[in-house]
N, C-alpha and C positions, 0 to 999 in steps of 0.2 A: 350473639345470644338473642338480642332483642328482635332480630329479623324473624325469629320463629313465632313471635307474638303478633306480627303485623300482617294484615291481608295484602294481596297484590295491589299495587298502585301507591303504596306508601314506601318511600325509600328511606333506609336508615344507614347510619354509620356509627361505629363505636370504637373505643380505644380503652385499653387496660393500663396504660401508662402515659406519660407525657413526652414520649420520644419523637412524635411527629413534628417536623419543622413546619411552623406556621407563622407567617408574617402578618401582624395585625394591621388593620387600617388605622389611620390617625385618629379617627373618631372612636375606635375601639380602645386604642391606647389611652385616650382621655378618660374613658370610663374607669380604668383600673390604675390610673396614674399613682394613686396613693395606696394601692393594695399591697398586702404582704405577699411573699413569694408563692406560698401555697395557692392563694387565690388567683394570682397571675397565671400559674401553670394550669389550673383547672379551667379557667376562663379561656385561655389560649387553645388548649386541646379541644374544648367544646366547640370553639369556632372552627377549628380544623374539621371536626365531625360535621358541623353544619354546612361548611362549604363543599365538603366531599359529597354529602347527600344532595345538596342543591345541584352540584355538577352532574350527578347521575340523572337528575331530573331535567337537565338541559339549561341550567342557569349559570352565568359567569360568576366568578368570585365577587361577592359584595359584603359590606360590613353587616353584621348581625348585632344590632344594638338593643339593650334593654329599653322597654318603653316606660311610660310613667309609673306603672305598677310593677315593673320588673320583668314582665313577660317579653320574650324576644320579638322583635319586629322583623317580619319576613318580607321579601319582595312582593309586589302586587301580584295577586293570583296564586299565592302559596300559603298554605297553612303548615304549621310545624310545632315542634316541642323539643326542648333540650333538658337533659338531666346530667348531674355529676355527683359522685360521692367518692369516698376513698377507694382508689383502684379501678374506677370506671367513669367514663364519659360517653355520652351518646347524643345523637340528634336524629329526628325523624321528620320528613317533609312529604307533602303531597300537593297536587294541584287542587285549588279551591273548587274547581268545577266537579271534582270527584269526591272530595272529602270536606265536610262542613267544618270539622274541628278534630283535633287529636291531642292526646296528652300521654307522656311517658314519664316514668320515674324509676330510679334505682336506689336501693338502700342496702347497707350491710345486713346480712342474715344474723342479726344479733338482737337481744332483748331491747325493748324501748327503755329509756330511763324510768326510774321509779315514779309512779304517779301519772305518767303521760297517757297511758292507755285509758284510764278512767276519764280523762279530760276530752279525749277525741272520740269517744264512743257513746252511742245510746244504749239503753239497758239490754236490748235484744242482741246487739253486736257483742257486748261484753260477755254475755252468756255463750254465744257461739264461739268466740275466740278462745275463751277459757276451755271449752270442750275440745276444740281442735288442738290446743296446746297439750292437753292431757293425752289425746289419741296419737298425736304425731309431733313430738317435741323437736324433731330434726328440722322442721320448718318453724321459724319464728313468726307465727301467725299474727302476733301483735304488731311486729314491724311490717309485715306484709299488708295488714290493714291500713297502717299509716301510709304506705307507698300507694296503695290503691286509691286512697282518698286524695293524695297529691295528684295522681293522674287524672282523677275525676275533676279536681279543681282546675288543672291546666286545660282540660277540654272545655269546661264550663265557662272559664273567664272570657275567651274571645267572643262568646255568644252573648255575654252580658257585662261588657267592660265598664259600663257606667253605673252598675248597681252598687249601692252602698246601704248597709254594710255588705262586704263580699261574702261569698259562700263560706259558711262555717263548717268545721269538721262534723258537728252534730246535726247538720242539715241533710245528710245522706246516710242511709243505712245499707251496709254492704254485706252480701251473702256470697261466700266462696263455694265453688265446686271443687273439692279436693281431688276428684277423679280426673276430670277433663282439663283442669287448670284454667277455669274461667271464673268470672265473678259478675254479679249484678249490683249496681248501685241505685237504690230507690231514693229519689229526692223527696224530702219530707215537707217541702214548701213549694211555692210556685217555681216552675222550671223555666229555663231560658227558651226563647223561641227561635226557630230557624227562619230563613229568609222568606219562606212561604207562609209563615205564621203558625206552623205546627209547634206545639209546646212539647219540650222534652221532659218527660217525667222520670226517666231512668237512663242510666248509661250501662253499657255492657263492656266488659274488658277481659283480658287474659293475663295470666301471671306465670312466672317460672322461678325456680330456685337453682342456683349453680354458681360455682367459683366463689362461694362465700357471699353471694348477693341474692337479694330478692328484687325482681324486676316486674313492673306492671305496665300495661298499655291500654288506652281507651281510644276509640275512634268513632265518629259519627259520619255516615255517608251523606253526601249532598243530594243524591238521587239513587233509587234502586238500580242495581245492575248485576247481572250474572258474573261480571268480571271480578266481583268482590269475594268470590269463593276463595278460600285460602288454598295455597299450593297443596296438592295431593288430596283435596276433598273430593267426594263422590256423592252422587244422588242417593245412594242407599245407606248413607250414614245418618245417625240421629242428628236432627237439626241443631241440637245444643252443642254438638262437637264439630259442626261445619262452619265455614265462613259465610253463612247465609246473610245477605243484606236485607234488612227491613228498613222501613222508612225512618224510624226514629234512631236506631242505634245498631251498629254492626253486631250481629250475634256471632261472637268468635267461636 
């Protein structure tokens, strides 16, 4: 599923159960030595996804350990993201020469717990999500908003790992395109900077709903390239629905 959200150059792997055999490295075993069985299964399958994606990128199996803030630590020259929820695990990776950062997230297509939406939104978002829920209740737009903000945070963090406090849910305002399956996240404070000093003021992403899940993805290119057109795109399509790479963020 998640492959449909990612432009060429980003490799993904996903699983809908924990049947894949995956031997953990000793360092990974140490991370979950005291974890309950559910946590062990999701952690192990997520590492299978990570190693499968890295393998297709040309890397040998390596441990993928959580860093000081919990974000996965990738081999040198690689950027990536991991997500897991009930019935789904996935990883996405790319070469750092091509992609500055990326974030993926999956959630059940179910309502957020009572009171959470009001905590994670700014006023304009709350109005938009309420309207979308009224127009199309088959999509849990409140949960989709949460997922999109998680993807934004996962893409933001590697660019500003030392910032304290970290990016808050209310520091980005997200607008969904319900037709093309895209979204824009406008940062409400100072944005992180890329290696050339360019400040990111917004992130672009894509979303989909299926198999009882909502899935979101965000990526920022390291440099402009025609290779970032998504599969099947053509020059006569509206730029908002093409994988056109701009300097700041991939316009999915």
